[in-house]
C-alpha positions as CSV (number, residue, x, y, z in Angstrom):
1,M,0.1,0.0,0.0
2,T,1.4,3.3,-1.2
3,T,1.6,6.6,0.9
4,S,-1.0,8.1,-1.5
5,D,-3.4,5.2,-0.7
6,T,-3.0,5.7,3.0
7,A,-3.5,9.4,2.9
8,R,-6.5,9.2,0.6
9,G,-9.8,10.7,2.2
10,L,-13.0,12.5,1.1
11,L,-11.0,15.3,-0.5
12,S,-7.7,15.0,-2.4
13,T,-4.8,17.3,-2.0
14,H,-5.5,19.1,-5.1
15,D,-9.3,19.7,-4.1
16,R,-8.0,21.0,-0.7
17,R,-5.9,23.8,-2.4
18,G,-8.8,25.1,-4.4
19,L,-10.3,28.5,-2.9
20,R,-13.9,27.2,-3.4
21,I,-13.4,24.0,-1.5
22,R,-11.2,25.7,1.1
23,G,-13.9,28.4,1.7
24,I,-16.3,25.6,2.5
25,F,-14.0,23.0,4.1
26,V,-12.2,25.1,6.6
27,P,-15.3,26.8,8.2
28,V,-16.9,23.3,8.6
29,Q,-13.6,22.1,10.4
30,V,-13.6,25.1,12.7
31,L,-17.4,24.6,13.5
32,L,-16.8,21.0,14.1
33,F,-13.7,21.8,16.5
34,V,-15.7,24.3,18.5
35,A,-18.6,22.0,18.8
36,V,-16.5,19.1,20.1
37,A,-14.5,21.5,22.4
38,L,-17.9,22.9,23.9
39,A,-19.3,19.3,24.4
40,G,-16.1,18.5,26.5
41,L,-15.6,21.8,28.3
42,V,-19.1,22.9,29.1
43,P,-19.7,20.0,31.7
44,L,-16.3,20.9,33.3
45,L,-17.1,24.4,33.5
46,W,-20.5,24.0,34.9
47,M,-19.0,21.5,37.5
48,A,-16.3,24.2,38.5
49,K,-19.2,26.9,38.8
50,G,-21.3,24.6,41.0
51,A,-18.3,24.0,43.2
52,I,-18.1,27.7,44.2
53,S,-21.9,28.5,44.1
54,P,-24.1,28.6,47.2
55,T,-26.4,25.6,47.4
56,Q,-29.7,27.5,47.5
57,E,-28.6,29.4,44.3
58,L,-27.7,26.0,42.7
59,L,-31.4,24.9,43.4
60,R,-32.9,28.2,42.4
61,E,-30.9,28.9,39.2
62,P,-29.1,25.8,38.1
63,L,-28.3,27.3,34.6
64,R,-26.8,30.5,36.0
65,L,-23.5,31.3,34.2
66,W,-21.6,32.5,37.2
67,P,-22.6,32.6,40.9
68,S,-23.7,35.8,42.5
69,D,-21.4,35.3,45.4
70,P,-18.5,33.0,44.7
71,Q,-17.6,30.7,47.8
72,W,-14.0,29.7,47.3
73,T,-13.7,28.0,50.5
74,V,-16.1,25.3,49.4
75,L,-13.3,23.3,47.9
76,S,-11.3,23.2,51.2
77,D,-14.6,22.4,53.1
78,A,-15.3,19.4,50.9
79,W,-11.7,18.2,51.2
80,S,-11.9,18.2,55.1
81,R,-15.6,17.6,55.8
82,L,-16.2,14.9,53.2
83,R,-12.7,13.5,53.6
84,I,-12.0,13.6,49.8
85,G,-8.3,13.3,50.3
86,H,-8.9,9.8,52.2
87,Y,-11.1,8.5,49.5
88,L,-8.8,9.9,46.8
89,F,-5.9,7.9,48.2
90,N,-8.1,4.8,48.2
91,T,-8.8,5.4,44.6
92,V,-5.2,5.8,43.7
93,V,-4.2,2.6,45.3
94,L,-6.9,0.6,43.7
95,V,-6.4,2.2,40.3
96,G,-2.6,1.7,40.5
97,G,-2.8,-1.9,41.3
98,S,-5.5,-2.4,38.7
99,W,-3.3,-0.8,36.0
100,L,-0.3,-3.0,37.0
101,V,-2.0,-6.3,37.0
102,Q,-3.9,-5.6,33.6
103,L,-0.5,-4.6,32.0
104,I,1.3,-7.7,33.2
105,V,-1.5,-10.0,32.2
106,A,-2.1,-8.4,28.8
107,A,1.7,-8.2,28.0
108,T,2.8,-11.7,29.2
109,G,-0.5,-13.4,27.7
110,A,-0.1,-11.7,24.3
111,F,3.6,-12.4,24.2
112,A,2.8,-15.9,24.9
113,L,0.2,-16.5,22.3
114,S,1.9,-14.3,19.5
115,I,5.6,-15.0,19.9
116,L,5.9,-18.4,21.7
117,R,2.8,-19.9,19.9
118,P,1.8,-22.9,21.9
119,W,-0.4,-25.4,20.1
120,Y,-3.3,-24.5,22.3
121,G,-2.8,-20.9,21.6
122,R,-5.9,-20.4,19.4
123,Y,-8.3,-22.0,21.6
124,V,-7.1,-19.6,24.5
125,E,-7.5,-16.7,22.3
126,A,-11.1,-17.9,21.2
127,A,-12.0,-18.3,24.8
128,V,-10.7,-14.8,25.7
129,L,-12.6,-13.4,22.8
130,A,-15.8,-15.1,23.8
131,T,-15.6,-13.1,27.2
132,L,-16.3,-10.0,25.3
133,F,-19.8,-11.0,24.6
134,V,-20.6,-11.7,28.3
135,P,-21.8,-8.7,30.1
136,G,-20.2,-8.1,33.5
137,T,-23.2,-8.1,35.4
138,V,-23.8,-11.6,34.4
139,S,-20.7,-13.0,36.2
140,L,-20.9,-10.6,39.1
141,I,-22.4,-13.1,41.5
142,A,-20.0,-15.7,40.8
143,L,-17.1,-13.3,40.9
144,Y,-18.2,-12.3,44.3
145,L,-18.6,-15.8,45.6
146,T,-15.0,-16.4,44.3
147,I,-13.5,-13.6,46.3
148,L,-15.4,-14.7,49.4
149,D,-14.1,-18.3,49.1
150,L,-11.0,-18.5,47.0
151,P,-10.3,-21.8,45.1
152,V,-7.6,-24.1,46.6
153,T,-6.8,-21.7,49.5
154,G,-10.2,-21.2,50.7
155,G,-9.5,-17.9,52.0
156,S,-11.3,-14.4,51.4
157,I,-10.0,-11.3,49.7
158,A,-13.2,-9.2,50.2
159,N,-12.7,-5.7,51.5
160,T,-9.1,-5.8,50.3
161,P,-7.3,-4.3,47.3
162,L,-6.8,-7.8,45.9
163,A,-10.5,-8.0,45.3
164,I,-10.2,-5.1,42.8
165,W,-6.7,-5.8,41.4
166,L,-7.0,-9.5,40.5
167,P,-10.3,-9.4,38.6
168,A,-9.0,-6.3,36.7
169,G,-6.5,-8.6,35.0
170,A,-9.1,-10.4,33.1
171,N,-9.5,-7.7,30.6
172,A,-9.9,-9.3,27.2
173,F,-10.0,-6.0,25.2
174,N,-6.5,-5.0,26.3
175,F,-5.1,-8.4,25.9
176,L,-6.5,-8.7,22.3
177,I,-5.2,-5.2,21.2
178,M,-1.8,-6.0,22.7
179,K,-1.6,-9.4,20.9
180,R,-2.5,-7.7,17.5
181,F,0.3,-5.3,18.1
182,F,2.8,-8.1,18.8
183,D,1.5,-10.2,15.7
184,A,2.4,-7.2,13.6
185,I,6.1,-7.1,14.7
186,P,8.3,-8.9,12.1
187,R,9.3,-12.5,13.3
188,E,12.8,-12.1,11.9
189,L,13.6,-10.0,14.9
190,F,12.9,-13.0,17.3
191,E,14.3,-15.5,15.2
192,A,17.8,-13.6,15.0
193,A,17.6,-13.2,18.7
194,E,16.9,-16.8,19.2
195,V,19.9,-17.7,17.0
196,D,22.0,-15.6,19.3
197,G,20.9,-17.6,22.3
198,A,18.1,-15.5,23.5
199,G,15.5,-17.3,25.7
200,P,11.8,-16.3,26.1
201,W,12.5,-14.2,29.2
202,R,15.2,-12.2,27.3
203,L,13.1,-11.8,24.2
204,F,10.1,-10.4,26.4
205,V,12.3,-8.0,28.4
206,Q,15.1,-6.9,26.1
207,I,13.2,-7.0,22.6
208,M,9.4,-7.0,23.0
209,L,9.0,-4.4,25.9
210,P,11.1,-1.5,24.4
211,M,9.5,-2.1,21.2
212,S,6.0,-2.2,22.8
213,R,6.0,1.4,24.3
214,P,3.3,2.7,22.1
215,I,0.8,-0.1,22.8
216,I,1.8,0.1,26.5
217,A,0.9,3.8,26.6
218,V,-2.5,2.9,25.0
219,V,-3.3,0.0,27.4
220,S,-2.1,2.0,30.3
221,L,-4.6,4.8,29.4
222,L,-7.5,2.4,28.9
223,S,-6.7,0.5,32.2
224,V,-6.6,3.8,34.4
225,M,-9.6,5.3,32.9
226,S,-11.7,2.2,33.3
227,A,-10.5,1.5,36.9
228,W,-10.9,5.2,37.8
229,K,-14.7,5.4,36.9
230,E,-15.5,1.9,38.0
231,F,-18.4,1.9,40.5
232,L,-20.4,-1.4,40.6
233,W,-17.6,-3.9,41.3
234,P,-15.9,-1.8,44.0
235,L,-19.3,-1.1,45.6
236,V,-19.9,-5.0,45.8
237,A,-16.4,-6.1,46.6
238,I,-15.5,-3.5,49.3
239,S,-18.3,-2.9,51.8
240,D,-16.0,-1.3,54.3
241,A,-16.8,2.5,53.9
242,E,-13.3,3.4,55.0
243,R,-11.7,1.5,52.0
244,Q,-14.0,2.5,49.4
245,P,-12.9,4.7,46.4
246,L,-14.1,8.2,45.5
247,A,-16.5,7.0,42.9
248,V,-18.4,4.7,45.5
249,A,-18.1,7.3,48.4
250,L,-19.4,10.2,46.7
251,P,-23.0,8.7,46.1
252,R,-23.1,7.8,49.8
253,L,-21.9,11.2,50.9
254,A,-24.6,13.0,48.8
255,E,-27.3,11.8,51.5
256,S,-25.6,14.0,54.2
257,S,-23.7,16.8,52.4
258,E,-24.4,20.3,50.8
259,L,-24.8,20.1,47.2
260,N,-22.1,22.5,46.4
261,Q,-19.6,20.4,48.5
262,L,-20.7,17.3,46.7
263,I,-20.0,19.0,43.3
264,A,-16.7,20.2,44.6
265,G,-15.9,16.5,45.4
266,M,-16.9,15.6,42.0
267,L,-14.7,18.2,40.6
268,I,-11.6,17.1,42.6
269,A,-12.3,13.5,41.4
270,T,-12.2,14.7,37.8
271,V,-9.0,16.6,37.9
272,P,-6.4,13.7,38.3
273,P,-7.3,11.6,35.4
274,L,-7.6,15.0,33.3
275,L,-4.1,16.0,34.3
276,L,-2.9,12.5,33.7
277,F,-4.1,12.8,30.0
278,L,-2.8,16.4,29.5
279,V,0.7,15.4,30.8
280,F,1.0,12.3,28.8
281,Q,-1.1,13.1,25.8
282,R,2.1,13.3,23.5
283,H,2.9,9.7,24.4
284,I,-0.7,8.5,24.2
285,I,-1.2,10.0,20.7
286,R,2.2,8.6,19.7
287,G,1.1,5.2,21.0
288,V,-2.1,5.2,19.0
289,G,-0.4,6.3,15.9
290,G,2.5,3.7,16.3
291,F,0.0,0.9,17.0
292,A,-1.9,2.0,13.7
293,G,1.3,2.1,11.8
294,V,3.0,-1.1,12.7
295,K,3.4,-3.3,9.7
296,G,4.1,-7.1,9.4
């Protein structure tokens, strides 16, 4: 496939240079960009406005563009009274462990099936693919009974971070996209390394991982985002209110807190993943581009 084929779109390069086409195409691009930007920014701006607005004003005029009397101390009040910092720490612990487990399982599993290629690999891949068609709520009860009474050991990991970390590793989507990335890497590299005496562990650590930084960035983003917003499973697996993440604690705190403090807590919960994306957006975009551009 040539470069011209991959770059082909609705309009050719020659068409884009025409004044008539440019006069139509550029305004449409600008309007679409503004619409997407507003769709993403308006909820954040409304949440920031609600965090510094008096509660009664939020109830009387929810669509007011700016509070008549901004209350900047609401953020600090929410942090101390609602113990946002405590639940935020719980969230970071659960998200960090879930990210690490998902990354290890996806990388090692994809390496085993794509590079080592055991004879039963296609059956394992088919079984993993089949799990994508099973809703998470269907296996919720079975998973809960499993963490209450672990196979072989007979112990229980309920109300512990392990109840969140270990099930997170069974993420079929991350496994499949990482395997697809591994499949696209030329096998000549591994064959040459095997001739030099490299074993499976050396192939994985010294060759595969350095080449897999793009897809690792993508999988990391997907893992962190899904774990950060997860609500149902942490609610079921962690019944101890002191160990719950922020996504589970906020609905419970809504029953006994001011509306503006609750919105302030939601704003604080939104900031860390947003900052994470802004800081690492270059690596994430490069990872998506590298994932799409790898050729066999």
